[in-house]
All heavy atoms as atom14 arrays in JSON, in Angstrom:
{
  "sequence": "MKARLAAKGIRIGKSRVLRLMRAHGLLALVRRGHPRGDRTHSGRIRTERPDEL",
  "atom14_mask": [
    [1, 1, 1, 1, 1, 1, 1, 1, 0, 0, 0, 0, 0, 0],
    [1, 1, 1, 1, 1, 1, 1, 1, 1, 0, 0, 0, 0, 0],
    [1, 1, 1, 1, 1, 0, 0, 0, 0, 0, 0, 0, 0, 0],
    [1, 1, 1, 1, 1, 1, 1, 1, 1, 1, 1, 0, 0, 0],
    [1, 1, 1, 1, 1, 1, 1, 1, 0, 0, 0, 0, 0, 0],
    [1, 1, 1, 1, 1, 0, 0, 0, 0, 0, 0, 0, 0, 0],
    [1, 1, 1, 1, 1, 0, 0, 0, 0, 0, 0, 0, 0, 0],
    [1, 1, 1, 1, 1, 1, 1, 1, 1, 0, 0, 0, 0, 0],
    [1, 1, 1, 1, 0, 0, 0, 0, 0, 0, 0, 0, 0, 0],
    [1, 1, 1, 1, 1, 1, 1, 1, 0, 0, 0, 0, 0, 0],
    [1, 1, 1, 1, 1, 1, 1, 1, 1, 1, 1, 0, 0, 0],
    [1, 1, 1, 1, 1, 1, 1, 1, 0, 0, 0, 0, 0, 0],
    [1, 1, 1, 1, 0, 0, 0, 0, 0, 0, 0, 0, 0, 0],
    [1, 1, 1, 1, 1, 1, 1, 1, 1, 0, 0, 0, 0, 0],
    [1, 1, 1, 1, 1, 1, 0, 0, 0, 0, 0, 0, 0, 0],
    [1, 1, 1, 1, 1, 1, 1, 1, 1, 1, 1, 0, 0, 0],
    [1, 1, 1, 1, 1, 1, 1, 0, 0, 0, 0, 0, 0, 0],
    [1, 1, 1, 1, 1, 1, 1, 1, 0, 0, 0, 0, 0, 0],
    [1, 1, 1, 1, 1, 1, 1, 1, 1, 1, 1, 0, 0, 0],
    [1, 1, 1, 1, 1, 1, 1, 1, 0, 0, 0, 0, 0, 0],
    [1, 1, 1, 1, 1, 1, 1, 1, 0, 0, 0, 0, 0, 0],
    [1, 1, 1, 1, 1, 1, 1, 1, 1, 1, 1, 0, 0, 0],
    [1, 1, 1, 1, 1, 0, 0, 0, 0, 0, 0, 0, 0, 0],
    [1, 1, 1, 1, 1, 1, 1, 1, 1, 1, 0, 0, 0, 0],
    [1, 1, 1, 1, 0, 0, 0, 0, 0, 0, 0, 0, 0, 0],
    [1, 1, 1, 1, 1, 1, 1, 1, 0, 0, 0, 0, 0, 0],
    [1, 1, 1, 1, 1, 1, 1, 1, 0, 0, 0, 0, 0, 0],
    [1, 1, 1, 1, 1, 0, 0, 0, 0, 0, 0, 0, 0, 0],
    [1, 1, 1, 1, 1, 1, 1, 1, 0, 0, 0, 0, 0, 0],
    [1, 1, 1, 1, 1, 1, 1, 0, 0, 0, 0, 0, 0, 0],
    [1, 1, 1, 1, 1, 1, 1, 1, 1, 1, 1, 0, 0, 0],
    [1, 1, 1, 1, 1, 1, 1, 1, 1, 1, 1, 0, 0, 0],
    [1, 1, 1, 1, 0, 0, 0, 0, 0, 0, 0, 0, 0, 0],
    [1, 1, 1, 1, 1, 1, 1, 1, 1, 1, 0, 0, 0, 0],
    [1, 1, 1, 1, 1, 1, 1, 0, 0, 0, 0, 0, 0, 0],
    [1, 1, 1, 1, 1, 1, 1, 1, 1, 1, 1, 0, 0, 0],
    [1, 1, 1, 1, 0, 0, 0, 0, 0, 0, 0, 0, 0, 0],
    [1, 1, 1, 1, 1, 1, 1, 1, 0, 0, 0, 0, 0, 0],
    [1, 1, 1, 1, 1, 1, 1, 1, 1, 1, 1, 0, 0, 0],
    [1, 1, 1, 1, 1, 1, 1, 0, 0, 0, 0, 0, 0, 0],
    [1, 1, 1, 1, 1, 1, 1, 1, 1, 1, 0, 0, 0, 0],
    [1, 1, 1, 1, 1, 1, 0, 0, 0, 0, 0, 0, 0, 0],
    [1, 1, 1, 1, 0, 0, 0, 0, 0, 0, 0, 0, 0, 0],
    [1, 1, 1, 1, 1, 1, 1, 1, 1, 1, 1, 0, 0, 0],
    [1, 1, 1, 1, 1, 1, 1, 1, 0, 0, 0, 0, 0, 0],
    [1, 1, 1, 1, 1, 1, 1, 1, 1, 1, 1, 0, 0, 0],
    [1, 1, 1, 1, 1, 1, 1, 0, 0, 0, 0, 0, 0, 0],
    [1, 1, 1, 1, 1, 1, 1, 1, 1, 0, 0, 0, 0, 0],
    [1, 1, 1, 1, 1, 1, 1, 1, 1, 1, 1, 0, 0, 0],
    [1, 1, 1, 1, 1, 1, 1, 0, 0, 0, 0, 0, 0, 0],
    [1, 1, 1, 1, 1, 1, 1, 1, 0, 0, 0, 0, 0, 0],
    [1, 1, 1, 1, 1, 1, 1, 1, 1, 0, 0, 0, 0, 0],
    [1, 1, 1, 1, 1, 1, 1, 1, 0, 0, 0, 0, 0, 0]
  ],
  "atom14_positions": [
    [[169.26, 139.37, 116.23], [168.73, 138.46, 117.34], [169.82, 138.37, 118.32], [169.52, 138.47, 119.5], [168.27, 137.32, 116.65], [167.59, 136.35, 117.77], [166.23, 137.05, 118.67], [165.01, 137.21, 117.45], [0.0, 0.0, 0.0], [0.0, 0.0, 0.0], [0.0, 0.0, 0.0], [0.0, 0.0, 0.0], [0.0, 0.0, 0.0], [0.0, 0.0, 0.0]],
    [[171.02, 138.13, 117.88], [172.16, 137.96, 118.75], [172.28, 139.15, 119.59], [172.58, 139.09, 120.77], [173.5, 137.59, 118.04], [174.6, 137.23, 118.92], [175.76, 137.04, 118.09], [177.08, 136.6, 118.89], [177.28, 137.25, 120.14], [0.0, 0.0, 0.0], [0.0, 0.0, 0.0], [0.0, 0.0, 0.0], [0.0, 0.0, 0.0], [0.0, 0.0, 0.0]],
    [[172.23, 140.28, 119.1], [172.42, 141.63, 119.76], [171.37, 141.83, 120.83], [171.63, 142.33, 121.91], [172.51, 142.72, 118.85], [0.0, 0.0, 0.0], [0.0, 0.0, 0.0], [0.0, 0.0, 0.0], [0.0, 0.0, 0.0], [0.0, 0.0, 0.0], [0.0, 0.0, 0.0], [0.0, 0.0, 0.0], [0.0, 0.0, 0.0], [0.0, 0.0, 0.0]],
    [[170.08, 141.48, 120.51], [168.94, 141.54, 121.48], [169.27, 140.67, 122.57], [168.88, 141.09, 123.75], [167.74, 141.34, 120.83], [167.31, 142.44, 119.84], [165.9, 142.15, 119.21], [165.56, 143.31, 118.31], [164.31, 143.62, 118.09], [163.2, 142.89, 118.63], [164.03, 144.58, 117.29], [0.0, 0.0, 0.0], [0.0, 0.0, 0.0], [0.0, 0.0, 0.0]],
    [[169.49, 139.45, 122.36], [169.83, 138.51, 123.44], [171.09, 139.11, 124.36], [171.01, 138.91, 125.52], [170.2, 137.16, 122.92], [168.94, 136.48, 122.27], [169.39, 135.09, 121.51], [167.8, 136.19, 123.34], [0.0, 0.0, 0.0], [0.0, 0.0, 0.0], [0.0, 0.0, 0.0], [0.0, 0.0, 0.0], [0.0, 0.0, 0.0], [0.0, 0.0, 0.0]],
    [[172.06, 139.56, 123.68], [173.27, 140.05, 124.45], [172.81, 141.31, 125.27], [173.27, 141.47, 126.37], [174.38, 140.5, 123.51], [0.0, 0.0, 0.0], [0.0, 0.0, 0.0], [0.0, 0.0, 0.0], [0.0, 0.0, 0.0], [0.0, 0.0, 0.0], [0.0, 0.0, 0.0], [0.0, 0.0, 0.0], [0.0, 0.0, 0.0], [0.0, 0.0, 0.0]],
    [[171.84, 142.05, 124.94], [171.31, 143.12, 125.66], [170.69, 142.67, 126.82], [170.63, 143.45, 127.9], [170.48, 144.17, 124.77], [0.0, 0.0, 0.0], [0.0, 0.0, 0.0], [0.0, 0.0, 0.0], [0.0, 0.0, 0.0], [0.0, 0.0, 0.0], [0.0, 0.0, 0.0], [0.0, 0.0, 0.0], [0.0, 0.0, 0.0], [0.0, 0.0, 0.0]],
    [[170.05, 141.55, 126.84], [169.33, 141.0, 128.05], [170.3, 140.17, 128.95], [169.77, 139.62, 129.86], [168.21, 140.08, 127.52], [167.06, 140.94, 126.91], [165.97, 140.04, 126.37], [164.84, 140.86, 125.81], [163.58, 140.07, 125.65], [0.0, 0.0, 0.0], [0.0, 0.0, 0.0], [0.0, 0.0, 0.0], [0.0, 0.0, 0.0], [0.0, 0.0, 0.0]],
    [[171.55, 140.04, 128.38], [172.44, 139.36, 129.23], [172.61, 137.97, 128.92], [173.27, 137.07, 129.65], [0.0, 0.0, 0.0], [0.0, 0.0, 0.0], [0.0, 0.0, 0.0], [0.0, 0.0, 0.0], [0.0, 0.0, 0.0], [0.0, 0.0, 0.0], [0.0, 0.0, 0.0], [0.0, 0.0, 0.0], [0.0, 0.0, 0.0], [0.0, 0.0, 0.0]],
    [[172.12, 137.39, 127.87], [172.21, 136.08, 127.41], [173.26, 135.98, 126.39], [173.15, 136.5, 125.31], [170.77, 135.65, 126.77], [169.75, 135.75, 127.74], [170.99, 134.08, 126.25], [168.4, 135.49, 127.2], [0.0, 0.0, 0.0], [0.0, 0.0, 0.0], [0.0, 0.0, 0.0], [0.0, 0.0, 0.0], [0.0, 0.0, 0.0], [0.0, 0.0, 0.0]],
    [[174.27, 135.2, 126.74], [175.36, 135.07, 125.68], [175.15, 133.82, 124.89], [174.98, 132.64, 125.4], [176.76, 134.9, 126.43], [177.11, 136.15, 127.31], [178.3, 135.95, 128.04], [179.46, 135.7, 127.17], [180.62, 135.29, 127.51], [180.77, 134.96, 128.88], [181.57, 135.11, 126.74], [0.0, 0.0, 0.0], [0.0, 0.0, 0.0], [0.0, 0.0, 0.0]],
    [[175.2, 133.95, 123.53], [174.93, 132.91, 122.7], [175.72, 133.07, 121.35], [176.04, 134.3, 120.8], [173.49, 132.76, 122.32], [173.11, 131.43, 121.52], [172.99, 134.02, 121.59], [171.63, 131.22, 121.49], [0.0, 0.0, 0.0], [0.0, 0.0, 0.0], [0.0, 0.0, 0.0], [0.0, 0.0, 0.0], [0.0, 0.0, 0.0], [0.0, 0.0, 0.0]],
    [[176.26, 132.09, 120.68], [176.95, 132.26, 119.48], [176.19, 132.47, 118.33], [174.97, 132.19, 118.17], [0.0, 0.0, 0.0], [0.0, 0.0, 0.0], [0.0, 0.0, 0.0], [0.0, 0.0, 0.0], [0.0, 0.0, 0.0], [0.0, 0.0, 0.0], [0.0, 0.0, 0.0], [0.0, 0.0, 0.0], [0.0, 0.0, 0.0], [0.0, 0.0, 0.0]],
    [[176.77, 133.23, 117.37], [175.9, 133.61, 116.17], [175.6, 132.42, 115.32], [174.51, 132.43, 114.66], [176.75, 134.64, 115.32], [178.08, 134.07, 114.78], [178.8, 135.13, 113.92], [180.1, 134.62, 113.3], [180.81, 135.74, 112.59], [0.0, 0.0, 0.0], [0.0, 0.0, 0.0], [0.0, 0.0, 0.0], [0.0, 0.0, 0.0], [0.0, 0.0, 0.0]],
    [[176.47, 131.32, 115.33], [176.06, 130.14, 114.55], [174.88, 129.39, 115.03], [174.06, 128.93, 114.33], [177.3, 129.19, 114.39], [177.73, 128.89, 115.62], [0.0, 0.0, 0.0], [0.0, 0.0, 0.0], [0.0, 0.0, 0.0], [0.0, 0.0, 0.0], [0.0, 0.0, 0.0], [0.0, 0.0, 0.0], [0.0, 0.0, 0.0], [0.0, 0.0, 0.0]],
    [[174.83, 129.42, 116.34], [173.66, 128.81, 117.11], [172.43, 129.57, 116.84], [171.4, 128.97, 116.46], [173.89, 128.69, 118.68], [172.63, 128.03, 119.14], [172.96, 127.75, 120.7], [174.01, 126.77, 120.91], [174.17, 126.11, 122.02], [173.58, 126.61, 123.07], [175.1, 125.19, 122.13], [0.0, 0.0, 0.0], [0.0, 0.0, 0.0], [0.0, 0.0, 0.0]],
    [[172.5, 130.84, 116.78], [171.26, 131.73, 116.54], [170.95, 131.53, 115.11], [169.67, 131.36, 114.82], [171.7, 133.2, 116.68], [170.5, 134.07, 116.21], [171.84, 133.46, 118.32], [0.0, 0.0, 0.0], [0.0, 0.0, 0.0], [0.0, 0.0, 0.0], [0.0, 0.0, 0.0], [0.0, 0.0, 0.0], [0.0, 0.0, 0.0], [0.0, 0.0, 0.0]],
    [[171.72, 131.49, 114.19], [171.42, 131.18, 112.68], [170.83, 129.85, 112.62], [169.93, 129.68, 111.77], [172.8, 131.32, 111.91], [172.69, 131.14, 110.38], [171.78, 132.16, 109.84], [174.02, 131.19, 109.81], [0.0, 0.0, 0.0], [0.0, 0.0, 0.0], [0.0, 0.0, 0.0], [0.0, 0.0, 0.0], [0.0, 0.0, 0.0], [0.0, 0.0, 0.0]],
    [[171.37, 128.91, 113.2], [170.81, 127.55, 113.11], [169.38, 127.48, 113.65], [168.65, 126.85, 112.95], [171.73, 126.49, 113.76], [171.39, 125.08, 113.63], [172.24, 124.08, 114.16], [172.01, 124.24, 115.72], [173.18, 124.5, 116.56], [174.44, 124.73, 116.11], [172.93, 124.57, 117.91], [0.0, 0.0, 0.0], [0.0, 0.0, 0.0], [0.0, 0.0, 0.0]],
    [[169.2, 128.01, 114.74], [167.8, 127.94, 115.46], [166.77, 128.83, 114.6], [165.64, 128.33, 114.3], [167.86, 128.54, 116.75], [168.61, 127.48, 117.8], [168.72, 128.19, 119.23], [167.77, 126.38, 117.99], [0.0, 0.0, 0.0], [0.0, 0.0, 0.0], [0.0, 0.0, 0.0], [0.0, 0.0, 0.0], [0.0, 0.0, 0.0], [0.0, 0.0, 0.0]],
    [[167.17, 130.0, 114.05], [166.32, 130.8, 113.16], [166.05, 130.07, 111.81], [164.85, 130.13, 111.38], [166.99, 132.08, 112.91], [166.88, 132.99, 114.14], [167.48, 134.71, 114.06], [166.2, 135.34, 112.95], [0.0, 0.0, 0.0], [0.0, 0.0, 0.0], [0.0, 0.0, 0.0], [0.0, 0.0, 0.0], [0.0, 0.0, 0.0], [0.0, 0.0, 0.0]],
    [[167.02, 129.36, 111.26], [166.81, 128.63, 110.07], [165.79, 127.4, 110.36], [165.05, 127.2, 109.54], [168.08, 128.14, 109.53], [167.99, 127.47, 108.09], [169.36, 126.89, 107.58], [170.32, 127.89, 107.58], [171.5, 127.73, 108.1], [171.8, 126.8, 108.88], [172.47, 128.67, 107.94], [0.0, 0.0, 0.0], [0.0, 0.0, 0.0], [0.0, 0.0, 0.0]],
    [[166.0, 126.79, 111.44], [165.17, 125.63, 111.78], [163.67, 126.04, 111.98], [162.76, 125.17, 111.65], [165.6, 124.9, 112.99], [0.0, 0.0, 0.0], [0.0, 0.0, 0.0], [0.0, 0.0, 0.0], [0.0, 0.0, 0.0], [0.0, 0.0, 0.0], [0.0, 0.0, 0.0], [0.0, 0.0, 0.0], [0.0, 0.0, 0.0], [0.0, 0.0, 0.0]],
    [[163.42, 127.17, 112.41], [162.09, 127.72, 112.71], [161.58, 128.57, 111.61], [160.41, 129.18, 111.91], [162.06, 128.35, 113.99], [162.31, 127.49, 115.12], [161.21, 126.57, 115.67], [163.36, 127.14, 115.94], [161.69, 125.79, 116.58], [163.04, 126.22, 116.93], [0.0, 0.0, 0.0], [0.0, 0.0, 0.0], [0.0, 0.0, 0.0], [0.0, 0.0, 0.0]],
    [[162.31, 128.78, 110.55], [161.84, 129.59, 109.33], [161.77, 131.08, 109.63], [160.86, 131.76, 109.12], [0.0, 0.0, 0.0], [0.0, 0.0, 0.0], [0.0, 0.0, 0.0], [0.0, 0.0, 0.0], [0.0, 0.0, 0.0], [0.0, 0.0, 0.0], [0.0, 0.0, 0.0], [0.0, 0.0, 0.0], [0.0, 0.0, 0.0], [0.0, 0.0, 0.0]],
    [[162.7, 131.53, 110.45], [162.55, 132.92, 110.85], [163.63, 133.82, 110.08], [163.87, 135.04, 110.36], [162.9, 133.11, 112.29], [161.85, 132.43, 113.18], [162.35, 132.43, 114.71], [160.43, 133.02, 113.03], [0.0, 0.0, 0.0], [0.0, 0.0, 0.0], [0.0, 0.0, 0.0], [0.0, 0.0, 0.0], [0.0, 0.0, 0.0], [0.0, 0.0, 0.0]],
    [[164.24, 133.3, 109.19], [165.29, 134.05, 108.3], [164.74, 134.92, 107.29], [163.6, 134.54, 106.73], [166.41, 133.14, 107.69], [167.35, 132.52, 108.6], [168.21, 131.51, 107.92], [168.08, 133.46, 109.53], [0.0, 0.0, 0.0], [0.0, 0.0, 0.0], [0.0, 0.0, 0.0], [0.0, 0.0, 0.0], [0.0, 0.0, 0.0], [0.0, 0.0, 0.0]],
    [[165.23, 136.05, 106.99], [164.72, 136.89, 105.87], [164.92, 136.32, 104.47], [165.94, 135.61, 104.32], [165.29, 138.27, 105.88], [0.0, 0.0, 0.0], [0.0, 0.0, 0.0], [0.0, 0.0, 0.0], [0.0, 0.0, 0.0], [0.0, 0.0, 0.0], [0.0, 0.0, 0.0], [0.0, 0.0, 0.0], [0.0, 0.0, 0.0], [0.0, 0.0, 0.0]],
    [[164.07, 136.65, 103.59], [164.24, 136.02, 102.13], [165.5, 136.71, 101.55], [165.71, 137.95, 101.76], [163.04, 136.27, 101.28], [161.74, 135.64, 101.89], [160.62, 135.95, 100.99], [161.97, 134.06, 101.72], [0.0, 0.0, 0.0], [0.0, 0.0, 0.0], [0.0, 0.0, 0.0], [0.0, 0.0, 0.0], [0.0, 0.0, 0.0], [0.0, 0.0, 0.0]],
    [[166.15, 135.96, 100.81], [167.38, 136.39, 100.09], [167.25, 136.24, 98.56], [166.92, 135.18, 98.12], [168.71, 135.76, 100.53], [169.96, 136.19, 99.85], [168.9, 135.89, 102.08], [0.0, 0.0, 0.0], [0.0, 0.0, 0.0], [0.0, 0.0, 0.0], [0.0, 0.0, 0.0], [0.0, 0.0, 0.0], [0.0, 0.0, 0.0], [0.0, 0.0, 0.0]],
    [[167.49, 137.24, 97.79], [167.31, 137.11, 96.34], [168.61, 136.5, 95.87], [169.77, 137.0, 96.2], [167.14, 138.53, 95.69], [165.73, 139.02, 96.03], [165.57, 140.27, 95.27], [164.36, 141.04, 95.66], [163.8, 142.17, 95.19], [164.54, 142.78, 94.49], [162.68, 142.58, 95.64], [0.0, 0.0, 0.0], [0.0, 0.0, 0.0], [0.0, 0.0, 0.0]],
    [[168.56, 135.54, 94.99], [169.71, 134.88, 94.43], [169.89, 135.06, 92.98], [168.85, 135.2, 92.26], [169.64, 133.3, 94.61], [169.43, 132.92, 96.06], [170.84, 132.69, 96.7], [170.52, 132.39, 98.07], [171.5, 132.38, 98.95], [172.79, 132.5, 98.65], [171.31, 131.91, 100.06], [0.0, 0.0, 0.0], [0.0, 0.0, 0.0], [0.0, 0.0, 0.0]],
    [[171.16, 135.28, 92.44], [171.34, 135.57, 90.96], [170.98, 136.87, 90.6], [170.49, 137.81, 91.3], [0.0, 0.0, 0.0], [0.0, 0.0, 0.0], [0.0, 0.0, 0.0], [0.0, 0.0, 0.0], [0.0, 0.0, 0.0], [0.0, 0.0, 0.0], [0.0, 0.0, 0.0], [0.0, 0.0, 0.0], [0.0, 0.0, 0.0], [0.0, 0.0, 0.0]],
    [[171.13, 137.11, 89.34], [170.97, 138.42, 88.72], [169.43, 138.44, 88.23], [168.76, 137.56, 87.67], [171.67, 138.71, 87.38], [173.28, 138.7, 87.71], [173.73, 139.91, 88.4], [174.15, 137.85, 87.49], [175.08, 139.58, 88.49], [175.38, 138.45, 88.0], [0.0, 0.0, 0.0], [0.0, 0.0, 0.0], [0.0, 0.0, 0.0], [0.0, 0.0, 0.0]],
    [[168.85, 139.69, 88.6], [167.28, 139.8, 88.17], [167.08, 139.85, 86.71], [165.97, 139.47, 86.27], [166.95, 140.98, 88.93], [168.02, 141.83, 89.05], [169.31, 140.79, 89.32], [0.0, 0.0, 0.0], [0.0, 0.0, 0.0], [0.0, 0.0, 0.0], [0.0, 0.0, 0.0], [0.0, 0.0, 0.0], [0.0, 0.0, 0.0], [0.0, 0.0, 0.0]],
    [[168.03, 140.13, 85.9], [167.85, 140.2, 84.6], [168.55, 139.1, 83.75], [168.89, 139.26, 82.62], [168.32, 141.64, 83.98], [167.52, 142.8, 84.58], [167.99, 144.1, 83.92], [167.67, 145.16, 84.83], [168.37, 145.64, 85.73], [169.55, 145.27, 85.96], [167.89, 146.76, 86.59], [0.0, 0.0, 0.0], [0.0, 0.0, 0.0], [0.0, 0.0, 0.0]],
    [[168.77, 138.03, 84.37], [169.44, 136.98, 83.78], [170.93, 136.98, 83.91], [171.44, 137.74, 84.71], [0.0, 0.0, 0.0], [0.0, 0.0, 0.0], [0.0, 0.0, 0.0], [0.0, 0.0, 0.0], [0.0, 0.0, 0.0], [0.0, 0.0, 0.0], [0.0, 0.0, 0.0], [0.0, 0.0, 0.0], [0.0, 0.0, 0.0], [0.0, 0.0, 0.0]],
    [[171.61, 136.13, 83.12], [173.01, 136.1, 83.14], [173.79, 137.18, 82.62], [173.3, 137.61, 81.48], [173.41, 134.74, 82.39], [174.91, 134.35, 82.63], [175.5, 134.82, 83.72], [175.37, 133.5, 81.86], [0.0, 0.0, 0.0], [0.0, 0.0, 0.0], [0.0, 0.0, 0.0], [0.0, 0.0, 0.0], [0.0, 0.0, 0.0], [0.0, 0.0, 0.0]],
    [[174.69, 137.8, 83.25], [175.4, 139.07, 82.81], [176.75, 138.69, 82.06], [177.42, 139.58, 81.72], [175.68, 139.82, 84.03], [174.44, 140.5, 84.63], [174.8, 141.66, 85.26], [173.6, 142.37, 85.88], [173.15, 143.62, 85.45], [173.77, 144.18, 84.6], [171.96, 144.02, 85.97], [0.0, 0.0, 0.0], [0.0, 0.0, 0.0], [0.0, 0.0, 0.0]],
    [[177.09, 137.31, 81.92], [178.35, 137.03, 81.24], [178.06, 137.32, 79.7], [177.04, 137.04, 79.13], [178.71, 135.61, 81.41], [177.61, 134.67, 81.05], [179.0, 135.39, 82.91], [0.0, 0.0, 0.0], [0.0, 0.0, 0.0], [0.0, 0.0, 0.0], [0.0, 0.0, 0.0], [0.0, 0.0, 0.0], [0.0, 0.0, 0.0], [0.0, 0.0, 0.0]],
    [[179.19, 137.83, 79.06], [178.97, 138.03, 77.56], [179.3, 136.69, 76.87], [180.31, 136.18, 76.94], [180.06, 139.15, 77.2], [179.87, 139.46, 75.81], [178.9, 140.33, 75.35], [180.69, 139.26, 74.64], [179.17, 140.46, 73.95], [180.16, 139.87, 73.59], [0.0, 0.0, 0.0], [0.0, 0.0, 0.0], [0.0, 0.0, 0.0], [0.0, 0.0, 0.0]],
    [[178.35, 136.44, 75.94], [178.41, 135.22, 75.26], [178.35, 135.35, 73.81], [178.37, 134.43, 73.02], [177.28, 134.13, 75.58], [176.14, 134.77, 75.3], [0.0, 0.0, 0.0], [0.0, 0.0, 0.0], [0.0, 0.0, 0.0], [0.0, 0.0, 0.0], [0.0, 0.0, 0.0], [0.0, 0.0, 0.0], [0.0, 0.0, 0.0], [0.0, 0.0, 0.0]],
    [[178.48, 136.57, 73.41], [178.47, 136.97, 71.89], [179.77, 137.45, 71.31], [180.74, 137.26, 71.98], [0.0, 0.0, 0.0], [0.0, 0.0, 0.0], [0.0, 0.0, 0.0], [0.0, 0.0, 0.0], [0.0, 0.0, 0.0], [0.0, 0.0, 0.0], [0.0, 0.0, 0.0], [0.0, 0.0, 0.0], [0.0, 0.0, 0.0], [0.0, 0.0, 0.0]],
    [[179.76, 137.96, 70.14], [180.99, 138.51, 69.5], [181.21, 139.92, 69.86], [180.29, 140.6, 69.9], [180.78, 138.36, 68.06], [182.12, 138.38, 67.25], [181.74, 137.94, 65.84], [180.95, 138.97, 65.29], [181.17, 139.62, 64.21], [182.03, 139.36, 63.4], [180.29, 140.52, 63.64], [0.0, 0.0, 0.0], [0.0, 0.0, 0.0], [0.0, 0.0, 0.0]],
    [[182.44, 140.27, 70.03], [182.78, 141.6, 70.36], [183.21, 142.47, 69.31], [182.99, 143.69, 69.08], [183.85, 141.66, 71.69], [183.23, 141.03, 72.8], [184.32, 143.09, 71.89], [184.24, 140.93, 73.91], [0.0, 0.0, 0.0], [0.0, 0.0, 0.0], [0.0, 0.0, 0.0], [0.0, 0.0, 0.0], [0.0, 0.0, 0.0], [0.0, 0.0, 0.0]],
    [[184.0, 141.95, 68.4], [184.58, 142.64, 67.06], [183.4, 143.04, 66.22], [182.4, 142.35, 66.06], [185.53, 141.71, 66.41], [186.82, 141.64, 67.3], [187.88, 140.97, 66.48], [187.94, 139.69, 66.87], [188.53, 138.69, 66.27], [189.35, 138.95, 65.15], [188.6, 137.41, 66.82], [0.0, 0.0, 0.0], [0.0, 0.0, 0.0], [0.0, 0.0, 0.0]],
    [[183.7, 144.25, 65.53], [182.77, 144.7, 64.63], [183.26, 144.44, 63.11], [184.52, 144.21, 62.97], [182.46, 146.17, 64.74], [183.59, 146.9, 64.52], [181.89, 146.41, 66.12], [0.0, 0.0, 0.0], [0.0, 0.0, 0.0], [0.0, 0.0, 0.0], [0.0, 0.0, 0.0], [0.0, 0.0, 0.0], [0.0, 0.0, 0.0], [0.0, 0.0, 0.0]],
    [[182.44, 144.56, 62.21], [182.85, 144.35, 60.73], [183.65, 145.64, 60.24], [184.68, 145.49, 59.46], [181.72, 144.24, 59.81], [180.87, 142.88, 60.22], [181.62, 141.62, 59.98], [182.43, 141.62, 59.14], [181.37, 140.74, 60.77], [0.0, 0.0, 0.0], [0.0, 0.0, 0.0], [0.0, 0.0, 0.0], [0.0, 0.0, 0.0], [0.0, 0.0, 0.0]],
    [[183.19, 146.92, 60.59], [183.86, 148.08, 60.2], [184.18, 148.93, 61.38], [183.65, 148.83, 62.52], [182.85, 148.83, 59.32], [182.38, 148.07, 58.01], [181.48, 148.96, 57.21], [180.38, 149.38, 58.1], [179.26, 150.05, 57.62], [179.18, 150.25, 56.42], [178.42, 150.44, 58.48], [0.0, 0.0, 0.0], [0.0, 0.0, 0.0], [0.0, 0.0, 0.0]],
    [[185.13, 149.88, 61.25], [185.41, 150.81, 62.35], [184.15, 151.68, 62.72], [183.33, 151.85, 61.75], [186.48, 151.56, 61.82], [187.03, 151.11, 60.42], [185.96, 150.16, 60.1], [0.0, 0.0, 0.0], [0.0, 0.0, 0.0], [0.0, 0.0, 0.0], [0.0, 0.0, 0.0], [0.0, 0.0, 0.0], [0.0, 0.0, 0.0], [0.0, 0.0, 0.0]],
    [[184.09, 152.36, 63.89], [183.12, 153.19, 64.26], [181.75, 152.7, 64.24], [180.68, 153.26, 63.83], [183.12, 154.56, 63.57], [184.46, 155.36, 63.68], [184.98, 155.11, 64.84], [184.95, 155.97, 62.71], [0.0, 0.0, 0.0], [0.0, 0.0, 0.0], [0.0, 0.0, 0.0], [0.0, 0.0, 0.0], [0.0, 0.0, 0.0], [0.0, 0.0, 0.0]],
    [[181.62, 151.36, 64.62], [180.45, 150.67, 64.52], [180.16, 149.97, 65.9], [181.06, 149.39, 66.46], [180.4, 149.67, 63.32], [178.96, 148.94, 63.22], [179.08, 148.0, 62.08], [179.62, 146.83, 62.27], [178.79, 148.38, 60.97], [0.0, 0.0, 0.0], [0.0, 0.0, 0.0], [0.0, 0.0, 0.0], [0.0, 0.0, 0.0], [0.0, 0.0, 0.0]],
    [[178.96, 150.12, 66.46], [178.67, 149.43, 67.76], [178.38, 147.95, 67.45], [177.77, 147.61, 66.57], [177.49, 150.16, 68.42], [177.88, 151.45, 68.92], [176.59, 152.14, 69.53], [178.98, 151.45, 69.95], [0.0, 0.0, 0.0], [0.0, 0.0, 0.0], [0.0, 0.0, 0.0], [0.0, 0.0, 0.0], [0.0, 0.0, 0.0], [0.0, 0.0, 0.0]]
  ]
}
């Protein structure tokens, strides 16, 4: 949006554009977090015997 306004000769700051677009619900949706859940390892890593997964 800022680039389109600049092409028309209107100078405006990116933070103002972001604030106005947020206020009017014009921002694109953003996916938050991992889609398959938490990726941190919370289990045990060592095996009982060698060559075992």
